C-alpha positions as CSV (number, residue, x, y, z in Angstrom):
1,M,-56.9,74.8,-12.9
2,S,-53.8,73.2,-12.5
3,R,-50.6,74.8,-11.6
4,S,-47.8,74.6,-13.4
5,S,-44.6,74.4,-12.1
6,P,-41.8,77.1,-12.9
7,E,-39.4,75.0,-13.9
8,S,-42.1,73.2,-16.3
9,M,-42.6,76.0,-18.0
10,S,-38.7,77.5,-18.6
11,T,-37.5,74.3,-20.6
12,P,-39.6,72.8,-23.1
13,E,-39.6,69.0,-23.7
14,P,-36.5,67.5,-25.5
15,T,-37.5,66.8,-28.9
16,L,-36.9,62.6,-30.3
17,R,-34.7,65.1,-32.9
18,D,-32.6,66.9,-29.7
19,I,-32.4,63.3,-28.6
20,A,-30.3,62.3,-31.2
21,D,-28.0,64.9,-31.7
22,K,-27.1,64.2,-27.9
23,L,-26.3,60.8,-28.1
24,D,-24.6,61.0,-31.5
25,R,-22.3,63.5,-29.4
26,L,-21.8,61.0,-26.8
27,E,-21.2,58.5,-29.1
28,A,-18.3,60.4,-30.7
29,D,-16.9,61.3,-27.5
30,V,-16.7,57.6,-26.1
31,T,-15.4,56.8,-30.1
32,A,-12.7,60.0,-29.2
33,L,-12.4,58.1,-25.6
34,K,-11.8,55.2,-26.4
35,G,-8.9,55.8,-28.7
36,D,-7.6,57.8,-26.0
37,V,-8.1,55.1,-23.8
38,T,-6.1,52.9,-26.3
39,T,-3.6,55.3,-27.1
40,L,-2.8,54.9,-22.9
41,K,-1.9,51.3,-22.7
42,E,0.2,51.8,-26.0
43,D,2.3,54.4,-24.0
44,V,2.3,52.6,-20.6
45,M,3.4,49.2,-22.5
46,R,6.8,50.8,-24.2
47,F,7.1,52.4,-20.2
48,N,6.7,49.5,-18.7
49,D,9.2,47.4,-21.2
50,R,11.8,50.6,-20.7
51,F,11.1,50.9,-17.1
52,T,12.2,47.0,-17.3
53,N,15.4,47.7,-19.0
54,Y,16.2,49.8,-16.9
55,Q,15.5,47.9,-14.3
56,Q,17.6,45.1,-15.3
57,A,20.7,47.6,-16.5
58,T,21.2,48.7,-12.4
59,Q,20.8,45.4,-11.0
60,W,24.0,44.5,-13.9
61,V,26.4,47.1,-12.3
62,V,25.4,46.7,-8.9
63,Q,26.6,43.1,-9.5
64,L,29.4,44.8,-12.0
65,A,30.2,46.5,-8.5
66,F,29.8,44.1,-6.1
67,A,32.1,42.0,-8.1
68,L,34.9,44.6,-8.4
69,I,34.8,45.5,-4.8
70,A,35.0,41.5,-4.0
71,S,38.1,41.4,-7.0
72,A,39.7,44.1,-5.0
73,T,39.6,43.2,-1.5
74,V,41.1,39.7,-2.2
75,T,43.8,40.7,-4.0
76,V,44.3,43.9,-1.2
77,V,44.5,40.1,1.4
78,I,46.7,38.0,-0.9
79,S,48.8,41.6,-1.2
80,S,48.8,41.3,2.1
81,V,49.6,38.2,3.1
82,F,52.5,36.9,0.6
83,G,54.4,40.4,1.5
84,R,54.5,41.7,-2.3
């Protein structure tokens, strides 16, 4: 007498049609994920562009602030030296 395992008795063998259906669903899922990844790539590119713009603007503001501070310092020193 051959003994069958309980697992083989409870789950039938998948048919070729079942496997093909699962492959079709997996293909659809992969296609959807590919579209999501493409969308995310585009979003990241836009974010990187905006971040670069903000970074450049921040550098300009810092440079402007230092220039204004330097100008004010020079003005105060010159005014003190010449006594005006």
